[in-house]
N, C-alpha and C positions, 0 to 999 in steps of 0.2 A: 293117398290119393295127397298130390303135389301142386301147390297152388303158388306159382311166379310168378311178383311183380314184375314189371314192366322191366326196372333198371337189372332185373336178373337172369333175362328170359336171354341172353347173348352168352353169359358165362357156362362153360361145360360141368355146372358144381354135381350132377351126376354120378359122371365122371367120377369123381373124388369120393365117393362112395364104396367103386370096387379099388379104387389104388390108395387110397388110405384108412379104409375102413374095413378093406377084405371083406364086402357084402356081395351077392351076387343077384342081381334084377333081370327081371323079364318085364319088358315095358310092354303093358296091357294096349294102352292108351296115351296117347299123344298131342296137343295143340298148343303149339308153342312159336310165336313169331314175334320178332325181335321189335322190340319199343311197343310192344302190347304185353298185357297179363296170359300167363299161359297156364295151363291145366296137363297132368302125366299123372297116371294109374299105374304104378309100380308092385310087381311082387316081388319082395325082397326077402334074401335069406342068409344068414348067419350069424355069430354067434350071439345071442343077448345082449351082452358088452359091447360090440363091436355095433349093433344096432342101436341101442340106446346115442352111442358115440356121433355115430353115423347123423340119426336124427337132430341130434344138436347140431350138428354143422350145419343141415340145413336151414336147420331155424335162425343158426348168426346170421345166417346169407339174406334172410330175408323170403324164406319158403315156407309158408302155412303148410303143415304137416297134418294131417288126418287120419284116421283110423279108418279105412276102407270095409269096416264092419257093419256092411250095409248092403241091400240088396234092392232091385229095381223089381215092383209089381205092376202087376196090369193092372186096373178097375175095366175090366169087360164092360161094364154098362155105360160105361164113360166112349168108350173106344166105337169109332164110327167107319174104323177099317179103312182109313184115308190114305196109307202108306207113307204120311211122312215123316215117321221115325225110322222107316228102314232103309231110307237114302240117307241118315246120317248114324247110322248102326256100325260101327265099325269089327264088332266079332262076328255079324250074322245071326246076331241072337233075335232080332224082329225079321221077318221075311215074310213075303205074300205067299200064300198059298195058292196056286193054280189048278184048275179054273175057278174055283169058289170066287178069288177073289179076296180071300181074308187073312188079315193079318197074324201071323202067329208069333208066340214069341216061346223062345228054351230060354228059359231060366239058370241054367247050369253053363250056358256058352256066355251071360251076360259079364261081363267085366265093371259093372256098376259106373261110369264115366259119367252118366247120367244125360250125356247130349240128347237120347230121346226124351224125356223129361222137360228139358228147352225147346225141345221142337213140337213136342204134341199140342195141338191147339183145343183137344177136347180134356184137356189134364188128364188121360187116361194113363200115363204113368208116372207111377210117386219112388219118392225114394222114401226106404221102410229101413229104419236105424234098427238093426242086431244088438248093436254096442255102441255105445254114447262115449267112451271113451275116447280121448285125443292124446296127441303123444305131446 
């Protein structure tokens, strides 16, 4: 997970991961606007050495890099099935089952972007760290 400060949001720093560090990436989620803080969830692959160099480059540009070794969980007892989370889920991991009108959660589709956590009015969605290591 990359958190960009507002000063860096308009810079093409992620492109340098491929160009300068030979890393490939798949963007799972991105919410970046000019002159505002941004969030990007990436799957990165490449050699361990290049990966470390790429992460150091990002940090030098003010980007906060966090290991996304976490998962989103739903506390079903807290869920009122309002559907707010389904409106913000970029991967379709949260969806409304019809005709029951119940919110369903497919964790294997979840990119751990945390948008549902921020949106849920009853706090039924939670971040569950699998590993608290940060880069």
